[in-house]
N, C-alpha and C positions, 0 to 999 in steps of 0.2 A: 169464829166464822172466817173462812178464807175466800178472798176475791181474786179472780183472774181477769186481767185486762190485756189489751193488745196495743202494740206500738209499731205500726207499719212505716217503713222507710219510703218516703215519696219525695218528689221534687218540691222544693219550697214553693208555697203559693205565691210568693212575690216574684218568682222567676218567669221570664217569658220563654215558653217552650219552643224549642227548635227541632225540626225534623231532619233526620240524617239525609245526606245527599242521595243515597240509594233508596230512600223511602222505606227502609226496613224497620224503622222504629224512631224513638225519640233520642236526641243527642244528650247523653248524660255526662260527657266529658267536662270536667271543671265546673259542674253545676252544683249549687248548694242543695243539700238534702236535709229533710227535717222529719219530725214525727207527723204523721197524718193529723191534721187539725181536729177531726172528729175523735180520733184516739186520744188526743190530749185532753179532750173533755171527759172521756171515759176514765183516764188516769186521775184527773182532778176529782171526779166524783168518788172514786174508790178511796182516795186519800182522805177526802172529807168524811166519808163514812167511818174510816179508821179513827180519825181525830175525834169523832163523836162517840167513840167506843161501841160502834155497831159491828165492826169487823176487827179481826186481830192481825191479819196479814194480807198484804197486797203483792201479788205476783204479776210481773209483766212479761208477755210473750211476744216475740217477733219471729217472722218466718222470712228467710231470704239469705243473701250472701253474708259473709263474715262482717262486712261493713255495717250491718244492722246492729252490731254491738253499740255503735255510737248512739243510736236512738234508744236502745235499752238503758244506756248510762244516763241519757237525758231523763227518761222516766224515773230512774232510781233517784236522780237529783231532785225530781219533783215530789218524791215521797214514797215511791214503791219500795218494798223491802228486799226483793231479790228478782233476778231475771232468768228467763229461759230463751235460748236461741235455737230454733230448728234451722240448721244451716244447709242451704241448697243453692245451686246456681241455676236451677230450672226456672223457666218463666212460670211463676205461680198464678194459678187461677182460683176463683172462689171455692169450688168444690174441693180441690186439693188442700187449700188452706183450712177449710172447715174440717176435713178428715184429720189433718195434723193436730188442729186444736182439740178435736174430740179425743185423740190419743193422749194429749197432755191433760185433758180433763179427767180421763180415766186414771192417770197417774196421780194427780194432785187432789182430786175429789173436792173441788171448790164448791161452796154453796151458792155462789153468785159469779156469773161471767158477764163483764161489761165490755162491749165493743163500740167503736164508732159506727154510726149507721151506714157509712160508706167511706171509701178511700177517694181522694181527690184526683187520683190518676185514672183508675178504671171507671169510677162512679157506678159500680155494679149494684151495690146495696143488696148483696146476696149472702155473704159469709155468715152473718149472725143467724139468719133464718135457717140456713143449711146446718149450722152447728147444732141448733136446738132440735132439729129433726133427727140428726144423727145420734145425738145424745139421748133423745126421747124425753126431753124436759120442756118446761113451759118457756114461753118467750113473750117479751113486750118490746115492740120496736118504736123508734122515734120518740124516746122519752124526753120530756121537758121538766119532769120532777119525779124523784124517787124517794119513797119512805119505806123503811124496814121495821117490821114489828112482828114478833111471834112467828118467825119462819115464813112470813108472807111479805112480798114486796108490793106496795101500792104505787102504781105508775100512772102518771098523767102523760098522755101522748097526744101529739098533734096529728089531726086528721083533716081532710078537706073541709069538713063542716065546722071545725073549731077544735075543741079539746075533748078527749075521752079519758076517763079514769078507770083503770082495771086493776084487779088484784090477782097475783100469780103466786103459787106456792113455790118455795125454794126446794131444790136448786132451780135456777132459771137463767136464761140469757136475756140481757137487756141491751138494746142499742141506743146510742145517744143522739139527741138532736142539738142544734146550736144553742137553744135557749136553756139548756139544762144548767150550765154554769159558765163562769169565765175562768179559764185556766190561769194559775199563778205563774210567776217567773221563778226560775231556780236561783237560790241565793248562792254566793260563792262558797260558804261553809258546806252547804248541802252538795254542791258539785264536787267538792273534795271528798266528802263522805261517800259519795256514790262510787268513787273509784275503788273502794274497799268492799263494796257489797258484792255478793256472789252472783255469777251468771253460769248456769248449767247449759251445756251445748249438746244437742242431739242432731242426728241426721234423719231424714225420712226412713232410711233403711233401719235405723235403730228402733223406730216406732212402727215398723212394718207397714208403711203406707207407700203406695205407688202414686207419685206426683207428676207423672208424664202428662203434658198438656193435652187436653181434649179438643181445644180450639186453636187453629193456626192462623196467625196474622199474615195476611197476604201483602198488604200495602198500607203505609201510613202517609197521609197527606195533610198539609196545613189547610185551614179553611180558605175558601176562595176569597180573594180581595173584594170588598164591597165598593160599589160606586159611591163617590162622594156625594153628599147631600147638597141642597141649595137652600138659600134663604130668600123668602118672599117678603115683600114690603106690605102687602095688604091682604085682607081676607078674600077680596075679589080675585086677586092673582092666585091665591091658594086654590080657590074653587076652580079657576080656569085650568090650573095644572092638573088637579085631580080629575077633571072632566076630559081634557084633551090629551094629556101626556100619559097619565097613569090609567085613565079610563075606569075609575072606581065609582064615578058618579055618572048616571045615564043622562 
């Protein structure tokens, strides 16, 4: 069985985001970039399935500029077998990414595709669902547990009311939630081995996909600064503030 996973290049979650002076976007100059944390969970799950002899090969895909090879190498160091980069300088949006991934699925014929449920930059949570629709295969989103048996994936997923367990026939798309696993750290020997693992490079033109953005960003602004809070000494003072200043108590 072959598994396809994704590794999106995003600003590291520890970095404080800065907006460009002209409000055209986010300042990426000299900013640390990393694999999207939800994609790290997808990579970890795929590697664990291979270690359990449930799958034979793990392929990692990234879409974006040439610098995305760094994130692919990270995934290879974490245990993926080979990488694919769809290289483009366009501002990638969920539908375009889903179409490119669908083209890769047509080429590779994986039985299972595991993606992070969302990227921490756009927070769209759309690509996995769109990919499943384009490919015409089953999907299970927000997975907190995955079991494979007899060409069926049993997935426990988090919903508003608690947990839901569903079974989907393979091939299928699964998106990962935070509680699915805890990603490992890459060891130095594996980092060195990753340098020799192959990465195939395509362009959207090679795959016959138009990735022209459908949505235009007009302006990016940082959140408005919040007013500092106050500390009250007694419950009576709190009630007085709520009644007279905030006016939430009649």
